[in-house]
C-alpha positions as CSV (number, residue, x, y, z in Angstrom):
1,M,-161.5,-33.3,-147.7
2,E,-160.8,-34.3,-144.3
3,K,-157.7,-33.1,-142.8
4,R,-155.2,-35.5,-142.2
5,Q,-151.6,-36.1,-141.1
6,F,-149.5,-35.1,-144.1
7,D,-147.5,-38.2,-145.4
8,I,-143.9,-36.2,-144.7
9,R,-142.5,-39.3,-147.2
10,K,-143.9,-37.2,-150.2
11,L,-141.1,-34.6,-149.1
12,G,-138.3,-37.3,-149.0
13,V,-138.2,-37.5,-145.1
14,E,-137.9,-41.5,-144.4
15,T,-137.6,-41.6,-140.5
16,K,-138.1,-44.1,-137.6
17,G,-138.4,-41.7,-135.4
18,K,-141.4,-40.1,-133.6
19,I,-143.4,-37.8,-135.4
20,M,-145.0,-35.5,-132.9
21,A,-148.0,-33.9,-135.1
22,D,-149.7,-30.7,-133.9
23,L,-148.8,-30.6,-130.3
24,D,-150.4,-27.9,-128.4
25,I,-148.8,-24.7,-127.1
26,G,-148.5,-26.4,-123.4
27,S,-147.0,-29.8,-125.2
28,L,-144.3,-27.9,-127.3
29,V,-143.7,-25.6,-124.7
30,T,-142.7,-28.7,-122.5
31,H,-140.8,-30.4,-125.1
32,A,-138.6,-27.3,-125.8
33,V,-137.5,-26.6,-122.2
34,R,-136.9,-30.6,-121.7
35,K,-134.6,-30.5,-125.0
36,G,-132.7,-27.4,-123.8
37,E,-134.1,-25.2,-126.3
38,G,-135.0,-22.6,-124.3
39,E,-135.9,-21.4,-120.7
40,L,-139.4,-20.4,-119.5
41,S,-139.8,-16.9,-117.9
42,R,-142.1,-16.7,-114.6
43,R,-145.1,-16.2,-116.5
44,G,-144.6,-18.7,-119.2
45,T,-142.7,-17.1,-122.1
46,L,-140.5,-19.4,-124.0
47,V,-137.3,-17.7,-124.5
48,I,-135.0,-18.8,-126.8
49,K,-131.2,-17.5,-128.1
50,T,-130.3,-17.6,-131.6
51,R,-126.9,-15.5,-131.4
52,E,-124.1,-17.8,-132.2
53,D,-120.9,-15.9,-130.9
54,H,-122.3,-14.5,-127.5
55,P,-119.9,-16.0,-124.5
56,K,-123.2,-16.9,-122.7
57,Y,-125.9,-17.7,-124.9
58,G,-123.9,-19.8,-127.2
59,H,-124.8,-21.2,-130.6
60,G,-127.3,-19.8,-133.3
61,R,-127.3,-18.7,-136.8
62,H,-128.5,-15.0,-136.5
63,T,-130.3,-12.6,-134.4
64,G,-131.9,-10.9,-137.9
65,R,-132.6,-11.9,-141.2
66,S,-129.8,-12.9,-143.4
67,P,-130.9,-11.8,-147.3
68,Q,-127.6,-13.1,-148.6
69,D,-128.4,-16.5,-147.9
70,R,-132.1,-16.5,-149.3
71,F,-132.4,-18.2,-153.0
72,F,-135.1,-18.9,-155.4
73,V,-135.4,-21.7,-157.3
74,D,-134.8,-20.8,-161.0
75,H,-137.1,-23.1,-162.8
76,E,-137.2,-22.5,-166.7
77,E,-141.2,-22.4,-166.4
78,I,-141.4,-19.3,-164.3
79,H,-137.9,-17.9,-165.1
80,D,-139.3,-14.9,-166.9
81,N,-142.0,-14.0,-164.1
82,I,-138.9,-13.4,-161.4
83,D,-137.1,-10.1,-161.2
84,W,-133.7,-11.0,-160.9
85,Q,-132.2,-7.8,-161.8
86,I,-133.2,-5.8,-159.2
87,V,-130.2,-5.2,-156.7
88,D,-129.9,-4.1,-152.7
89,S,-128.7,-0.5,-153.0
90,K,-126.0,-1.0,-150.3
91,S,-124.9,-4.5,-150.8
92,K,-125.3,-4.2,-154.6
93,Q,-126.2,-8.2,-154.5
94,A,-129.5,-9.5,-156.4
95,I,-132.4,-9.3,-153.9
96,N,-133.8,-12.7,-155.8
97,Q,-130.7,-14.6,-155.8
98,P,-131.1,-17.9,-158.4
99,I,-130.0,-21.4,-158.0
100,K,-130.4,-24.1,-160.2
101,P,-132.8,-26.6,-159.7
102,E,-130.3,-29.2,-159.8
103,V,-128.5,-27.8,-157.2
104,A,-131.4,-27.0,-155.0
105,L,-132.3,-30.3,-155.1
106,R,-129.0,-31.7,-153.6
107,L,-129.2,-29.0,-150.9
108,C,-132.8,-30.2,-150.3
109,K,-131.8,-33.7,-149.9
110,Q,-129.1,-32.7,-147.7
111,V,-131.9,-31.6,-145.3
112,T,-134.6,-34.3,-145.7
113,K,-131.6,-36.6,-144.8
114,Y,-130.7,-34.7,-141.7
115,L,-134.4,-34.6,-140.7
116,S,-134.6,-38.4,-141.4
117,A,-132.0,-39.1,-138.8
118,Q,-133.7,-37.2,-136.1
119,P,-135.3,-38.8,-133.2
120,E,-138.2,-36.7,-133.0
121,L,-139.9,-34.5,-135.4
122,Y,-142.7,-32.0,-135.1
123,L,-145.4,-31.6,-137.6
124,Q,-147.8,-28.7,-137.9
125,H,-150.9,-28.1,-140.2
126,R,-151.5,-25.0,-140.5
127,L,-153.4,-22.2,-142.9
128,V,-152.3,-19.1,-144.7
129,C,-154.6,-16.7,-145.9
130,A,-157.7,-16.0,-143.6
131,D,-159.9,-15.9,-146.7
132,R,-160.4,-19.4,-147.4
133,M,-160.7,-18.6,-151.4
134,Y,-157.0,-17.7,-151.5
135,G,-156.2,-20.0,-148.3
136,F,-153.4,-22.4,-148.7
137,P,-152.5,-25.5,-146.2
138,L,-149.5,-25.4,-144.8
139,Y,-147.4,-28.3,-143.6
140,F,-144.3,-27.0,-141.3
141,L,-141.5,-29.8,-140.5
142,T,-138.8,-29.3,-138.0
143,E,-136.7,-31.5,-135.7
144,S,-137.2,-28.6,-133.1
145,P,-140.2,-27.7,-130.7
146,A,-139.3,-24.1,-130.3
147,Y,-139.5,-23.7,-134.1
148,A,-142.8,-25.9,-134.0
149,L,-144.4,-23.4,-131.6
150,F,-143.3,-20.5,-133.6
151,A,-145.0,-21.9,-136.5
152,N,-148.3,-22.8,-134.3
153,N,-148.3,-19.0,-133.1
154,L,-147.7,-17.2,-136.3
155,F,-149.9,-19.5,-139.0
156,R,-153.5,-20.1,-138.7
157,D,-155.4,-22.9,-137.4
158,L,-156.2,-25.4,-140.5
159,P,-159.7,-26.6,-140.1
160,V,-160.7,-29.8,-139.9
161,T,-162.7,-30.1,-143.3
162,T,-160.6,-28.5,-145.9
163,K,-162.6,-28.9,-148.9
164,D,-163.4,-25.2,-149.3
165,I,-159.9,-24.5,-149.5
166,P,-159.0,-25.0,-153.0
167,N,-155.0,-24.4,-153.2
168,K,-152.2,-26.7,-153.4
169,P,-150.8,-26.7,-150.1
170,I,-147.3,-25.1,-149.1
171,S,-144.9,-27.2,-147.6
172,V,-141.6,-26.0,-145.4
173,L,-138.8,-27.7,-144.2
174,F,-137.1,-26.1,-141.7
175,A,-133.7,-27.4,-139.9
176,P,-132.1,-24.9,-137.7
177,G,-129.8,-27.6,-136.4
178,F,-128.4,-28.6,-139.8
179,K,-124.8,-27.5,-141.0
180,L,-123.6,-27.3,-144.2
181,E,-120.6,-28.7,-145.4
182,D,-118.5,-27.2,-148.0
183,P,-121.1,-24.3,-149.0
184,Q,-118.9,-23.0,-151.9
185,K,-119.8,-26.5,-153.8
186,Y,-123.4,-25.3,-153.7
187,G,-122.8,-21.9,-154.7
188,V,-124.1,-20.6,-151.2
189,H,-122.6,-18.2,-149.2
190,S,-122.6,-19.7,-145.8
191,D,-123.6,-22.9,-143.9
192,G,-126.9,-21.9,-143.7
193,F,-129.4,-21.2,-146.5
194,A,-133.3,-20.8,-147.2
195,I,-134.6,-21.8,-150.7
196,I,-138.0,-20.9,-152.0
197,D,-139.4,-23.1,-154.9
198,C,-142.2,-20.9,-156.0
199,L,-143.1,-23.8,-158.8
200,N,-143.7,-26.6,-156.3
201,Q,-144.7,-24.3,-153.5
202,M,-141.6,-25.5,-151.1
203,I,-139.6,-24.0,-148.7
204,F,-136.5,-25.7,-147.0
205,A,-134.2,-24.0,-144.5
206,G,-131.2,-25.5,-143.0
207,G,-128.7,-23.6,-140.3
208,L,-130.8,-20.7,-139.7
209,R,-132.1,-20.1,-136.4
210,Y,-133.7,-16.7,-136.6
211,C,-137.4,-17.3,-136.9
212,G,-138.1,-14.4,-139.2
213,E,-136.3,-16.5,-141.9
214,A,-139.2,-19.0,-141.7
215,K,-142.0,-16.3,-141.6
216,K,-140.5,-14.1,-144.6
217,A,-139.8,-17.1,-146.8
218,V,-143.6,-17.9,-146.5
219,F,-144.6,-14.0,-147.4
220,G,-142.0,-14.3,-150.4
221,L,-143.6,-17.0,-151.5
222,L,-147.1,-15.8,-151.2
223,N,-146.2,-12.7,-152.7
224,Y,-145.4,-14.7,-156.0
225,L,-148.7,-16.8,-155.9
226,L,-151.5,-14.2,-155.0
227,P,-150.7,-11.8,-157.7
228,F,-152.0,-14.1,-160.4
229,M,-155.1,-14.5,-158.4
230,D,-155.7,-10.9,-158.6
231,V,-154.5,-10.2,-154.9
232,F,-152.2,-7.4,-154.1
233,P,-150.2,-8.6,-151.3
234,M,-149.0,-6.2,-148.7
235,H,-146.0,-5.7,-146.1
236,C,-149.1,-4.1,-143.7
237,G,-150.6,-4.2,-140.5
238,A,-154.4,-3.9,-140.7
239,N,-157.1,-3.4,-138.2
240,K,-161.0,-1.9,-138.1
241,G,-163.3,0.0,-136.3
242,E,-166.7,-0.7,-135.0
243,D,-168.0,0.4,-138.0
244,G,-166.1,-1.9,-140.3
245,A,-164.3,0.8,-141.7
246,V,-160.5,-0.7,-142.0
247,A,-157.4,0.8,-142.0
248,L,-153.6,-0.4,-143.4
249,F,-150.4,0.4,-141.9
250,F,-147.4,-0.4,-144.5
251,G,-143.8,0.0,-143.3
252,L,-140.7,-2.1,-143.1
253,S,-139.5,-3.4,-139.8
254,G,-139.2,-1.0,-137.0
255,T,-141.5,1.8,-138.3
256,G,-144.4,0.7,-135.9
257,K,-146.7,-1.5,-137.8
258,T,-147.2,-3.9,-135.0
259,S,-147.5,-1.2,-132.5
260,L,-150.0,1.1,-134.3
261,S,-152.2,-1.6,-135.7
262,A,-152.4,-2.9,-132.5
263,D,-154.8,-0.1,-131.4
264,P,-157.0,-0.8,-128.1
265,H,-160.1,1.5,-129.9
266,R,-160.2,-0.8,-132.5
267,K,-160.0,-4.6,-134.0
268,L,-156.8,-5.7,-135.0
269,I,-157.2,-7.7,-138.1
270,G,-152.9,-8.5,-138.5
271,D,-150.0,-6.8,-137.8
272,D,-147.4,-7.4,-140.7
273,E,-148.8,-9.4,-144.0
274,H,-152.2,-9.0,-145.8
275,G,-153.6,-9.5,-149.0
276,W,-156.4,-7.2,-150.9
277,S,-158.5,-9.0,-153.1
278,P,-161.4,-7.9,-155.2
279,Y,-163.7,-8.3,-152.1
280,G,-161.5,-6.9,-149.3
281,V,-158.6,-7.6,-147.2
282,F,-157.3,-10.7,-145.1
283,N,-154.5,-11.7,-142.8
284,F,-151.9,-14.0,-144.5
285,E,-151.2,-15.2,-140.9
286,G,-152.7,-15.9,-137.6
287,G,-150.1,-14.0,-135.1
288,C,-147.9,-11.4,-134.5
289,Y,-143.9,-11.1,-134.5
290,A,-143.4,-8.0,-132.5
291,K,-140.3,-6.0,-132.1
292,L,-139.8,-5.9,-128.3
293,I,-136.5,-3.7,-127.3
294,R,-137.6,-1.0,-124.9
295,L,-141.4,-1.8,-125.0
296,D,-143.4,0.7,-123.2
297,R,-145.9,-1.0,-120.9
298,V,-148.1,2.2,-120.9
299,K,-147.9,3.2,-124.7
300,E,-147.8,-0.4,-126.0
301,R,-149.8,-1.8,-123.5
302,D,-151.6,-4.5,-125.9
303,I,-148.2,-5.9,-126.9
304,W,-146.5,-5.7,-123.5
305,S,-149.3,-8.1,-122.2
306,A,-149.1,-10.3,-125.3
307,V,-145.5,-11.0,-125.0
308,R,-146.0,-12.4,-121.1
309,K,-148.8,-14.8,-121.9
310,F,-148.0,-18.4,-121.9
311,G,-146.9,-19.8,-124.9
312,A,-145.5,-16.8,-126.4
313,L,-142.1,-17.4,-128.2
314,A,-139.4,-14.7,-127.3
315,E,-136.2,-14.8,-129.3
316,N,-133.2,-13.2,-127.7
317,V,-134.6,-11.4,-125.0
318,V,-132.7,-11.3,-121.8
319,V,-134.3,-13.0,-118.5
320,N,-133.6,-11.2,-115.2
321,E,-132.8,-12.7,-112.3
322,E,-136.4,-12.8,-111.0
323,G,-137.3,-14.5,-114.0
324,G,-139.2,-11.8,-115.8
325,L,-138.2,-10.5,-119.5
326,D,-136.2,-7.5,-119.6
327,L,-137.0,-5.5,-122.5
328,Q,-134.6,-2.7,-122.1
329,D,-131.5,-5.0,-122.2
330,A,-130.1,-4.9,-125.8
331,S,-126.9,-7.1,-124.5
332,I,-128.0,-9.8,-127.2
333,T,-129.0,-7.9,-130.3
334,E,-131.4,-4.6,-130.7
335,N,-133.8,-7.1,-132.9
336,T,-135.5,-8.7,-129.6
337,R,-138.8,-10.5,-130.8
338,A,-141.9,-12.3,-129.6
339,A,-144.0,-14.4,-131.8
340,Y,-147.5,-14.8,-130.1
341,P,-151.3,-15.6,-131.4
342,C,-153.3,-12.7,-132.3
343,K,-155.8,-14.0,-129.7
344,Y,-153.4,-12.5,-127.0
345,I,-154.3,-9.3,-128.3
346,D,-157.5,-8.4,-126.2
347,N,-158.8,-6.6,-129.2
348,V,-158.7,-8.9,-132.3
349,S,-160.8,-9.7,-135.2
350,F,-160.7,-13.9,-135.0
351,T,-161.9,-13.9,-138.6
352,G,-158.6,-12.0,-139.9
353,V,-160.7,-10.3,-142.8
354,G,-162.2,-6.8,-143.5
355,E,-163.7,-4.6,-145.9
356,H,-162.1,-2.7,-148.8
357,P,-159.8,-0.1,-146.6
358,K,-160.9,3.2,-146.1
359,V,-157.3,4.7,-145.3
360,I,-153.9,3.6,-145.8
361,F,-151.1,4.8,-143.8
362,F,-147.8,4.9,-145.1
363,L,-144.9,4.5,-142.2
364,T,-141.3,5.6,-142.2
365,A,-138.8,5.9,-139.2
366,D,-137.1,8.8,-141.1
367,A,-133.5,9.1,-138.8
368,S,-132.9,12.3,-140.3
369,G,-135.7,14.1,-138.5
370,V,-136.7,15.9,-141.8
371,L,-139.9,14.4,-142.8
372,P,-142.8,15.7,-141.4
373,P,-145.0,13.4,-138.9
374,I,-148.0,13.3,-141.0
375,S,-148.9,14.4,-145.0
376,R,-151.4,14.1,-147.0
377,L,-150.9,12.1,-150.4
378,T,-152.7,12.6,-153.8
379,A,-152.8,9.4,-155.8
380,E,-150.2,10.1,-158.0
381,Q,-147.7,10.9,-154.8
382,A,-148.8,7.7,-153.3
383,M,-147.7,5.6,-156.2
384,Y,-144.5,7.5,-155.9
385,H,-143.8,6.9,-152.3
386,F,-145.0,3.1,-152.4
387,L,-142.6,2.8,-155.1
388,S,-139.9,4.8,-153.2
389,G,-140.5,3.0,-150.1
390,Y,-138.1,5.1,-147.9
391,T,-137.2,4.6,-144.4
392,S,-134.4,4.1,-142.1
393,K,-133.2,0.5,-141.3
394,L,-133.1,0.0,-137.5
395,A,-130.4,-1.5,-135.8
396,G,-130.5,-5.2,-135.7
397,T,-133.4,-5.9,-138.1
398,E,-130.6,-7.4,-140.5
399,V,-127.0,-8.7,-140.1
400,G,-124.8,-5.9,-139.7
401,I,-127.1,-3.1,-139.3
402,K,-125.8,-1.3,-136.0
403,E,-127.6,2.2,-136.6
404,P,-130.1,3.8,-138.5
405,V,-129.2,3.2,-142.2
406,P,-131.7,5.3,-145.0
407,T,-133.0,3.0,-147.4
408,F,-135.3,2.8,-150.0
409,S,-137.1,-0.3,-150.5
410,P,-139.8,-0.5,-152.7
411,C,-143.5,-1.9,-151.8
412,F,-142.4,-1.2,-148.3
413,G,-140.7,-4.3,-148.6
414,L,-138.5,-5.0,-151.9
415,P,-136.6,-8.2,-150.0
416,F,-140.0,-10.0,-149.9
417,M,-141.2,-9.3,-153.6
418,P,-140.2,-11.4,-156.2
419,L,-142.0,-10.3,-159.1
420,K,-141.4,-7.1,-161.2
421,L,-142.2,-4.3,-159.3
422,L,-145.0,-2.8,-161.1
423,T,-146.9,-5.6,-160.7
424,Y,-147.6,-4.7,-157.1
425,A,-147.7,-1.1,-158.1
426,E,-150.5,-1.8,-160.8
427,L,-152.7,-4.1,-158.5
428,L,-152.2,-0.9,-155.7
429,G,-153.1,1.7,-158.2
430,K,-156.4,-0.5,-159.6
431,R,-157.6,-1.1,-155.9
432,L,-156.7,3.0,-154.8
433,R,-159.0,4.1,-158.1
434,D,-161.7,1.3,-157.5
435,H,-162.5,2.2,-153.8
436,G,-161.3,6.1,-153.4
437,T,-158.9,4.6,-150.6
438,R,-157.2,7.9,-148.9
439,V,-153.5,7.8,-148.3
440,Y,-151.3,9.5,-145.5
441,L,-147.4,9.6,-145.4
442,V,-146.5,9.2,-141.5
443,N,-143.0,9.7,-140.1
444,T,-142.5,7.5,-136.9
445,G,-139.1,8.3,-136.8
446,W,-136.9,11.2,-135.2
447,T,-138.1,14.9,-134.5
448,E,-136.0,18.0,-133.0
449,G,-133.0,16.7,-134.9
450,P,-131.6,13.6,-136.7
451,F,-130.5,10.2,-134.7
452,G,-127.9,11.1,-132.3
453,K,-129.6,14.8,-131.5
454,G,-133.2,14.2,-131.8
455,H,-135.5,11.9,-130.2
456,R,-138.3,9.6,-131.7
457,I,-141.5,11.0,-132.3
458,N,-144.0,10.1,-129.3
459,I,-146.2,7.0,-130.3
460,V,-149.1,8.8,-128.3
461,H,-148.7,11.7,-131.1
462,S,-148.5,9.3,-134.0
463,R,-151.7,7.1,-132.6
464,E,-153.8,10.9,-132.3
465,M,-152.8,11.8,-136.0
466,I,-154.1,8.5,-137.6
467,A,-157.1,8.5,-135.2
468,A,-157.9,11.8,-136.4
469,A,-157.5,10.9,-140.5
470,I,-159.5,7.4,-139.8
471,R,-162.2,9.6,-138.5
472,G,-162.0,11.5,-141.6
473,E,-160.8,15.1,-139.9
474,L,-157.3,15.2,-142.1
475,E,-159.2,14.9,-145.4
476,H,-159.7,18.6,-145.7
477,A,-157.5,19.6,-142.8
478,Q,-155.0,23.0,-143.4
479,T,-151.8,22.0,-145.1
480,E,-148.7,23.6,-146.2
481,R,-146.1,22.5,-149.2
482,H,-143.1,21.0,-147.7
483,E,-140.3,23.5,-149.8
484,D,-137.8,20.6,-150.7
485,L,-140.1,17.6,-151.2
486,G,-143.3,18.6,-152.1
487,L,-145.4,17.2,-149.3
488,E,-148.7,18.3,-148.1
489,M,-147.8,18.7,-144.5
490,I,-150.8,18.4,-142.3
491,T,-150.3,21.6,-139.7
492,S,-153.0,21.5,-137.3
493,C,-154.5,18.1,-135.8
494,S,-157.0,17.4,-132.8
495,G,-154.9,15.6,-129.8
496,I,-151.4,17.4,-130.8
497,P,-150.7,19.4,-127.7
498,D,-148.2,21.7,-129.8
499,P,-148.8,22.1,-133.4
500,I,-145.4,23.4,-133.9
501,M,-144.3,19.5,-133.9
502,L,-146.1,19.3,-137.5
503,R,-143.7,21.7,-138.9
504,P,-140.2,19.7,-138.6
505,W,-137.7,22.6,-139.1
506,K,-139.5,24.4,-136.1
507,T,-138.6,22.0,-133.7
508,W,-134.7,22.1,-134.7
509,G,-132.5,24.4,-132.9
510,N,-130.6,25.4,-136.3
511,V,-133.0,25.9,-139.2
512,A,-129.9,26.0,-141.3
513,E,-128.9,22.8,-140.5
514,Y,-132.5,21.2,-141.0
515,R,-132.4,22.9,-144.7
516,D,-129.1,21.4,-145.4
517,R,-130.6,17.7,-144.5
518,S,-133.7,18.3,-146.2
519,R,-131.9,19.1,-149.5
520,E,-130.0,16.0,-149.1
521,L,-133.0,13.9,-148.5
522,A,-134.6,15.4,-151.6
523,I,-131.7,14.5,-153.6
524,H,-132.1,10.9,-152.6
525,F,-135.5,11.0,-153.7
526,A,-134.8,12.4,-156.9
């Protein structure tokens, strides 16, 4: 069938206002600036602010994800599919919070009523999943041209002809300007919320201004749908070499997925969310959502350049007096972000697909400074570390996180995995067995001491270790077993000027202190 404008009345939106469908980047930027939703940097980046309590930057909901404000509609037909029992290790709150269908419907009507009353609405017809066999048309409706630009930048172009896309569309209503009166009446925790309806393949959100809420809601919905299609959904970046060999980079926010997958010597498939089907891997998205704070122009050149191209959308970045982006300024938040199309990266795979991966990297930003920079994992260890998902949550990535907090997030993405965890683990195990993929654990966190004493591992060194692993040099490299963690640490690697750094205790001034920290971390793993 031919692509045509989606009838928003099917979502309950009855408007006499103007519907702006599929405006291009230039038009969306122009509308956003005219409406006062953001300011334009001297190079054409649209900069928006989402923090609500800043004396200069005004209103907004959050500068990071708000997990307590996300809910899944608890339909009887799919109740047993969703893991309602798993809880956040810190808050002890359920990760997948249920909301009754009748309550969700009342909230949805509130959002549609609000959108219906707006003088202008922005509709983007997009696509998620680069492999069209598993693709879903996505209809993104909002009152904000800035958030329509986010959808344009992040998701894929929907082709004119959609007859080879067999799956039911996903609908997203995103109303950042909405404010819910009397939240307790609906059983939600604040005046903002994001509701995911897996049965009807619909997402609606009100009062949330952080762009990542929309991105991760779509990710969560896909993570529900795709395993039923024999696709392993992954929170990872992906790239491929000239020979087509694919590498995957699993990790939570702040571990380096975006930076390390954007390798100038390899084609970027995508930076964050992918599927692994019986036929290979594919990107869910068509854009990147990069963390910007203290981005290095030399070490992360591709991203530094991409965020300065016209139409990139930056969140909570300070614009200096000369009109430039000040990526060193964290006065608004540590979690400064930018959304831009993958095509803004010089070396990118426009198809967004690749063959079965040759190598996988589990990235962890270990703030304790204990984990070695790179370790080779057996298949059993790979499954264990996948289900552990250890890292340190970094400042700003979630509401209330001010400094690194050790955390275990199974599947390297627990907040986004609604099904039973073993569903995802079994899919990973099946793919590893079928394709003989090698797996490494890479610490992109601290060395020479913990957070506050040591420093982060140089990304140049991380790139060298990853490149050596992709070339196959580490498959039979010399290793040493870590006394407390049982990891097979790589002890020699080309491109690393001082191999001492590969044995982390040798970089600490006090070996006894390292051993204490190491045993403490081992207890957490146990």
